[in-house]
Phi, psi and omega in degrees: 000137181246128184241138173256125176254122179246103186207126185267358175266109187306319183296317179293318180299317180292322178300315181290315181302313182298315181296317181290324177297318178294336177271012175073028170264151169271129191232131168248141181233130173226153183239010183235136185299315181292319176297320180299319179296318178299315179299311186295328180277335185267342187233145178274105178258152176274334176197158178230130170258116195236115173289151180274314183273106184224155174293144171072318180211125184277169186299323180292324176295317177301312181299318181297318180293316180301312182292325178295331179267009176083011178282119185253016179304130178302135183236127174254115179280137176245126182202156175272351181277134187229024177274158178300320181299319179296316180296316180297318181297318179296315180294323179293335178279355176113009177291152179263336179199173191216129179229126185267134174281149351284152181226158174277142181300325180301323179288319176303313181297319180295320181291322176295318178299320179296319178296320182288345177276349183279154173300151005272358185286322180046056187293347180269354179282143177286129179270140182223135168224113186056232181263015177265129181232143176227125181249100182298327181295322180263353181057048181230149174230140180223147171231126183060030180084352181265127181292138180262135178269099185246143171288164179305318181290322177297319179297315180299318179296315180298317180298318180297316179296318184285339175280353179229058183297143178065011178253142175277122177252125181285162177300322179297316178301318182293315179299315183295331182273330188259340181240138179289160189289346179273353184272143170268124185238126176297149186296334183261011186296325179296315180299322180297313182287328173299319178299317178300313181297316182301321181295335181264332185258312185261041182284175186308133179094345178258142175292129180300134179245339178260117186245139177274131172254102191305131178078359183236296183174228186221156179222137174262118185198151172290329187256119180296337182256011184296000000 
């Protein structure tokens, strides 16, 4: 899961980034309103935590533009304002939830999980391709009933593939979803992690489910010719 944090207070932004990273989310952080809008429009995020008071463009303006352009990414507003009018205004602009500062990280994480469980992501539903299952709520993957021992990055890659069954995902799409924009990533890192996954998922006796589309990327499918 990839989360965008829009927060102009460096200490709070770092606090959130560290906590979400430790919870195995991929996190991008920006502190400027215009930059935040560019990020949100250019990248597919699973959720956005959005401060209201920001330089150059405030959170409500960002939210209004996103919804006007058909962007349905779940948005959690972060603000020090706690009046009913402020909450109503944020929700009327298209926010999905509202969290008042100061807040405990556990509550932020719980609210993000709740947003990710809502349609269309349905993050609490078990994902299935053939006899391969992934349960986001329990953070577990099994094939043929046997639990798979996956690293956090392997798990994220598998979840991304399984959320897009029968679709070809390019290496660029995979990198953009699994690694934050501040990271330097070698060009072959996707191939390396696909290899790790294959050794655990498509091992001897199992029908291969991860297929290479030469010159393009990878596809998760029961059918090699899909």
